[in-house]
N, C-alpha and C positions, 0 to 999 in steps of 0.2 A: 911465169906466164908463157914461157916457151918462146922460141924465135918467131918473129912475125914475118908474114909474107912480104916481100920487098915492095910489090905493087900496091898491096893494101896499105902499107906504111906510107908510101908516097901519096896515095890518094887522100889519106887522113891528113897528112901534113899540108897538102894543097888546100883542102877544105878549111882547115883551121887557119891557115895563112890568109885565105880569102875573108874569113869571118873577122880576123884581126884587122885587116886593111879597111873593111867596111866600118868596123867599130871606130877606128881612128878617124875616118871621114865623118862619121856621125858625131864624134866628139868635137872635131873642128867646126862642123856645121852648127853645133849647139853653141860653141863659143862665139861664132860670128853672129848668130841670131840673138844671143844674149846681149851682145854689144849693141845691136840695132834696137832691140826692144827696151834696153835699159834707158834709152833716151826718152821713152814715152812714160810720162808720169802715171798714166792710168793703166799701164800694161802689167799690173801685178799678177793677174791670173796666168797670163801667157808666160811670164818669167818662171812661175811655179812649174809649168809644164816643161820648160827648158831645163830646170833642175832635175826633173824626172829623167829627161834624156841624158843628162850628165851621168846619173846613177846607172842607167842601163848601159851606156857606153863603157864606163869603167868596169862594171861587173863582167861584161862580155870580154873585155880585154884580159881581165884576170883569169877568167875561165879558159880563154884561148891559151894563156901561158901554161896553165895546168895541163891542158890537153897536149900541148907541144912537148912538155916535159914527159908526160906519160908515153907518148909515141916515140920520142927520140931516145929516151933512157929506158923505155919499156918498163915503166913503173906502174903496176896495177893500181896502187892507191891514188895516183894522180889521175888516171883515167876514170876511176870511180867518182872522184871529186868533180871532174869535168862533166861526166854523164849526169850525175845528180843535179848539179847546178844548171846544166843545159835543159833538163826536163822541167825543173821548177821555173826557171826563167822563161822558158817557152810558154808555159801555162800563164805566167804573169803577163807576158807580152800579148798573148792571145786575148786575155781579158781586157787589157788596156786598148788594144786595137778595136775590139768589138764595141767597147764603151765610147771610144773616140769617134768611130764612124756613126754610131747611133745618136750621138749628142751634137753633131755638127750644126744642125739647124737651130738647136737651142743655144749653142755657144754664139752663133751668128746674131741671134736676137738679143742676147745678153750684152754682147759687144756694142751693138747699135744703141741699146738703151743706155749703156754706160757712157758712151761718148756724147750722146745727145744731151746728157745732163750738163755738159759744158756750155750749152747755149744760155744766154746770147753771147757771142764772141765779142770781146771788148779789146783786149790787148794781144797783139800777135807776139809769139815767142820765136826764138831761133829754131826750135824743133818743129813747130808748126809751119814756119816759113820754109824749112828744108823739105817737109812733106809736100807742101803745095808745089814747090818747084820740081821735085823729083817725080811726083805722080801727076803733074800737070792738072791741078784742080784748084778750087777756091772755096773756102768754108767747109762746113761738114756736109750739109745737104745741097747747098748752092752758094753762090757768091752773096746772096741776100742775107746770109747769116751774119755778115760783117756790117750790115746796115749801111752807113755812109763812110765808115772808116776802113775801106778796102786796102790791104797792104800791097806793097809792090811785088810781093812773091806771087800774086795772082795774075800778073801781067803775062800775056801770051808771048812766046818767043817765035822767031822765024822757023824753028824746028818743031813747033807744037804739033802734036798728032791728035790731041783731044779737041773737041769743039770749043770755039771761043765766041764771045758775044761782046757787044759794046757796053762799056761800063756806064752806070747812071751818071748823068751830067752833074748831079749834086754830090758826087762822091769825093772823098779826099784826094783821089788821084789827080783831079784837075787843078788842085791848088798850085802846083808847081809847073803846070803845062803852059806853054806859049802856043797859041793858035787855037783853032776851033775843031781840029780833026778828032775823030773818035779814038778812044783808048780801049783796046781789046783785052779782055780778061777771060779766064777759063770759066766756062758756063756751069760745069758740073762740080758738085761737092766732092770732098776727099773721102768721106766715110765709106762709100761702096768700094772704092779702090783699096783703101787701107784695110778694111775687113777682109777683102778677098786676098790681100797679101798675107795676112795673118793665117787665114784658112789654108792658103797654098803651102805655107811653111808647115802647118800642122799635118796636112796630107802627105807632104814629103817625109816628115818624121815617121808617120804611121807606115808609109810604104817601105822605108828603110828597115824599120823594126820587123815588119812582116817578112821582108826578104831575108833578114838575119835568122828569123825564126824558122823559115823553110830550110835554110842551110843547116841549122842545128838539127832539124828533123832528119835531114839526109845523113847526118853523121851517126844517127842512132844505129842504123844497120851496120855501118863500119865499126862502131864500138862493140856491137854484139859479136862481130867476127873475131874480135880479140879475145873473147872469153873462151 
């Protein structure tokens, strides 16, 4: 292959190192998101998407290793493996990003339909209680989804930022109350907040893969300089 230009070599190592760091962050983000979504019994489709992110992150890290070996040891075969994998993976990620961006509204509607099938709400679970406390919401579309059995996780706190409303007088919250004062609960349902959280995670994943793809494209000119 001949002796490489020192600045070209440093530039290649820098770009590959940056790609590897982003890939590790993507892997860590996927692990964190998987742990969060794993608590949701109905989040099977989102978990499948997380598995795809696992594969992408691992493949990128492996290709970065081949690229580093090719640059550091000046091995032509390693650079060829890196370049071919880079081109193929870039095409795959481009297709996934286009499909992901084009199907966001459809995914949003499917998620809404999927979670509305849980109505009517009867028994609160630890997961649902955690969601209501964390997102400061009550029920799916509103607190009325609980009928009269409104759980304590719907209670507004002193630090609440979302709108609150007085709970119905015949709700279960008044069973243990002493006095006639109102009990404030979150007015809005969790479904819009929860769907937006999932869509935000999806957009972040798409943005990261797009950034990695652009970095890969930038390495094509560097790789051609080695030939």
